[in-house]
N, C-alpha and C positions, 0 to 999 in steps of 0.2 A: 276377244280380239286376238289372243295368242293362237287360237285355232285357225283363224283367218290367215295369220302370218305363216303358220306351218303349211297350210294349203298352198299359199303363194310360193313358198320356198320349194316345195315338192314339184309344183307345176314348172317352175323355172329349171329345176334339175332335169325333169323329164323332157323339157323342150331343148335342153342342151345349153341353156344360157349360163347355168352354174355348174362348176365341176364338183366332184365329190367332197373335196376338202372345204370348199366354200359353203357347201350345204351343211356339212358337219359342224363347222364353226358357227353358222347361223343357228342351228339347233341348240348347241351348247350355250349360246348367248341367251336364247329364249328360256332355257331350262334353269339358268342360274337363280338361286334363291336371293331375293333382294332384301337387304337389311335396310328398311326404309325408316330412317330416324331424322328428326329435324337437323338441318345443316348439311345433309347428304346431297351431293350433286346427282341428278338423274337426267335421263333423256327419254323421249317417247320411243315406242317400239320401232318406228320407221326412222328415228333419229332427226326428225324435223323440228323438235322442240327440246331445248336444254334449259335446265333451271335448278333451283335449290328447294328442297323440302322445307317449308316453314313450320308445318305442324301436322300431326296425325290426328284425325278426328275420331270421336268415340265409336263411330260405326265402321271404322277401318279405312275409310277413304283418306286420301292424302292431299294436303294443300301445297301447291308448288308455285313459286314465284319464277316465271320465265325470265331468262336473261334479257336485260334491257327493258324490263317492265316493272311497274310499281304495284301492279295488281296481282291477285292470286288466281290460280286455276285449280279447281277441285277435280281429282282423278281417282279412278280405282287403281289400287296398287298393281294389279296384273297388267295394266297398260304402260307401266314404267320399268325402265331398266337402270341399274346403277351405272354411272359413268366411270370409266377406268382412269 
């Protein structure tokens, strides 16, 4: 998923939609190491989903409760970014 996001950022930069600073900021956000522990607020790579980590599973996947929902979503950690 992150490779796909990087390709999209590069394509937007080449097309002139993003300036150099915005491209660099996007890369830095994707490269940040996430400390994914229960209680930590996270968002999806595109920022369309925000929620709280409820638990980390034994296989490394992460259970997230999206804002406004009572159910959990299971995600790979590389698909999530910590919220600032």
